[in-house]
C-alpha positions in Angstrom: 89.3 84.4 65.2 88.6 86.1 61.9 91.6 84.6 60.3 90.2 81.1 61.0 86.9 81.8 59.4 86.0 80.0 56.1 84.6 82.8 54.0 81.9 81.9 51.5 82.3 83.3 48.0 78.6 83.8 47.5 76.0 84.5 50.2 72.3 84.7 49.4 69.7 86.1 51.7 65.9 85.8 51.8 65.2 89.1 53.5 62.2 87.9 55.6 60.4 89.4 58.6 60.0 93.1 57.7 56.3 93.0 58.4 56.6 91.0 61.6 59.3 93.3 62.8 57.0 96.3 62.3 54.0 94.5 63.9 56.0 93.6 67.0 56.7 97.3 67.5 53.2 98.4 66.7 54.3 100.1 63.5 52.9 99.9 59.9 54.4 97.3 57.6 55.8 100.1 55.5 58.1 101.0 58.3 59.4 97.5 58.4 60.2 97.6 54.7 62.0 100.9 55.0 64.1 99.5 57.8 64.7 96.4 55.8 66.2 98.6 53.0 68.5 100.2 55.6 69.5 96.7 56.8 70.4 95.8 53.3 73.0 98.6 53.1 74.6 97.4 56.4 74.7 93.8 55.0 76.4 95.0 51.7 79.0 96.8 53.7 79.6 93.8 56.0 79.9 91.4 53.0 82.5 93.7 51.4 84.4 93.8 54.7 84.6 90.0 54.9 85.7 89.8 51.3 82.6 88.0 50.1 82.4 88.3 46.3 78.7 88.0 45.7 75.6 88.9 47.6 72.2 87.9 46.3 69.1 89.1 48.1 65.4 88.1 47.6 63.5 91.3 47.6 60.2 90.6 45.7 58.9 87.3 44.4 56.5 86.6 41.6 53.9 85.8 44.3 54.3 89.1 46.1 52.2 90.9 43.5 49.3 89.2 45.3 49.8 91.4 48.4 47.5 94.3 49.1 47.9 97.0 46.4 48.9 99.7 49.0 51.8 97.5 50.2 52.9 96.6 46.6 52.8 100.3 45.6 54.9 101.2 48.6 57.4 98.5 47.8 57.7 99.7 44.2 58.2 103.3 45.3 60.8 102.1 47.8 62.7 100.2 45.2 62.6 103.1 42.8 64.0 105.4 45.4 66.7 102.8 46.2 67.8 102.7 42.5 68.1 106.5 42.5 69.7 107.0 45.9 72.2 104.2 45.6 73.3 104.9 42.0 76.4 107.1 42.9 77.2 105.0 46.0 77.3 101.7 44.1 79.5 103.2 41.4 81.8 104.9 44.0 82.2 101.5 45.8 82.6 99.6 42.5 79.7 97.3 43.2 78.3 95.4 40.2 74.5 95.5 40.3 72.1 93.0 38.7 68.4 92.4 38.8 67.4 88.7 38.8 63.9 88.3 37.5 61.5 89.4 34.9 61.8 93.2 34.5 58.8 93.5 32.1 56.1 93.8 34.8 57.7 96.8 36.4 56.8 100.4 35.4 58.8 101.9 32.5 60.4 104.3 35.0 61.7 101.4 37.2 62.8 99.3 34.2 64.8 102.3 32.9 66.5 102.8 36.3 67.3 99.1 36.6 68.9 98.9 33.2 70.8 102.2 33.7 72.3 101.0 37.0 73.2 97.6 35.5 74.9 99.2 32.5 76.8 101.7 34.7 78.3 99.0 36.9 78.6 96.0 34.5 82.4 96.2 34.3 83.0 96.1 38.0 84.3 92.7 39.2 85.3 93.0 42.9 81.8 92.7 44.4 78.4 91.8 42.9 75.0 92.6 44.3 72.1 90.7 42.8 68.7 91.8 43.8 65.9 89.3 42.9 62.8 91.2 41.9 59.7 89.7 40.4 61.7 86.5 40.7 60.5 82.9 41.1 62.6 79.7 40.9 60.0 77.8 38.9 59.6 80.8 36.5 63.4 81.0 36.0 63.6 77.3 35.1 60.7 77.6 32.7 62.3 80.7 31.1 65.5 78.8 30.6 63.7 75.8 29.2 61.7 77.9 26.7 64.9 79.7 25.5 66.7 76.4 24.9 63.6 74.9 23.2 63.5 78.0 20.9 67.2 77.5 20.0 66.6 73.9 19.1 63.6 74.9 17.0 65.7 77.4 15.1 68.4 74.8 14.5 71.0 76.7 16.6 71.7 73.7 18.8 70.8 70.0 18.8 69.0 68.2 21.6 72.2 66.4 22.3 73.9 69.7 23.1 71.7 70.3 26.1 73.6 69.8 29.4 73.8 71.5 32.8 76.3 74.1 31.6 74.1 75.1 28.7 71.1 75.3 31.0 72.9 77.5 33.5 73.8 79.9 30.7 70.1 80.6 30.4 69.5 81.4 34.1 69.5 84.9 35.5 72.8 84.0 37.3 74.6 83.2 34.1 78.4 83.3 34.7 78.1 83.4 38.5 79.0 80.8 41.1 76.2 79.1 43.0 75.5 80.4 46.5 77.7 78.8 49.2 75.4 79.9 52.0 71.7 80.8 51.9 70.3 82.7 54.9 66.6 83.1 55.6 65.9 85.5 58.4 62.9 85.5 60.8 63.2 81.7 61.5 61.2 80.4 58.6 62.8 77.2 57.3 62.0 77.1 53.6 63.4 78.5 50.3 60.1 79.7 48.9 61.3 79.2 45.3 64.6 81.1 45.8 67.4 80.0 43.5 66.1 76.4 43.2 68.6 75.3 40.5 71.5 77.1 42.0 70.9 76.0 45.6 71.4 72.2 45.2 74.5 72.2 47.4 74.2 75.4 49.3 74.4 75.4 53.0 71.2 76.7 54.7 71.1 78.9 57.8 67.9 80.1 59.5 68.4 82.7 62.2 65.3 83.8 64.1 66.1 87.5 63.8 63.9 89.6 61.5 65.7 91.2 58.6 65.5 94.9 59.8 67.7 93.9 62.7 70.3 92.1 60.5 73.8 93.7 60.6 77.5 93.0 60.5 77.4 90.9 63.7 74.7 88.7 62.2 76.8 88.2 59.0 79.7 87.2 61.2 77.6 84.7 63.1 76.4 83.3 59.8 80.0 82.9 58.5 81.0 81.2 61.8 78.2 78.7 61.3 79.2 78.2 57.7 82.8 77.5 58.9 81.5 74.6 61.0 79.9 72.9 58.0 81.6 70.1 56.1 80.7 70.5 52.4 81.1 67.1 50.7 78.9 67.7 47.6 77.6 64.1 47.7 81.1 62.6 48.3 82.1 60.6 51.3 
């Protein structure tokens, strides 16, 4: 059946349900986040196996800073460890790594690790892993608008030069294709500000499984669902 599958070029995942997974097992939320990080590794391997070119995951939103300080601190430490522990593995597997979002709010140590990993993998082109951190769809659109307005103010471009292509060149996903399929785990059916510009014609899929239980079989089920979809992009 694998030969009949229609493989999306770009899958994006809202990694939801870590806390609920932990709660259902009587465990601290931190254990859910730790197991979510392990699930991400499985998902990366599965996407590579199915020859998906780009995986974008929503790890931490601009709103997530409002969570309890203990949880935010744990997530920052988890992300810092991920950047360190995955450094050699991402290079070995020729995975291009990008952070989508405003890096400036992170600690200098985490910012340094982000930039180091991005620079070390920037020339890889077989598979791209985008991790959205301190990301918000509204914030991304405002950022792009401000950058374009500044270019107009400086006389670098005219108002008449502004079009969709120019706008996309100011998004965090510059040069990348839009996601073909967006998955949100845990059964919630909303985007929560994820890739608002890029998702205009993405197929949406909402499995009820919490992200720590996500694996290769779940990726296959998502691809099978995507294969059934008829993408017309507004055409008859």
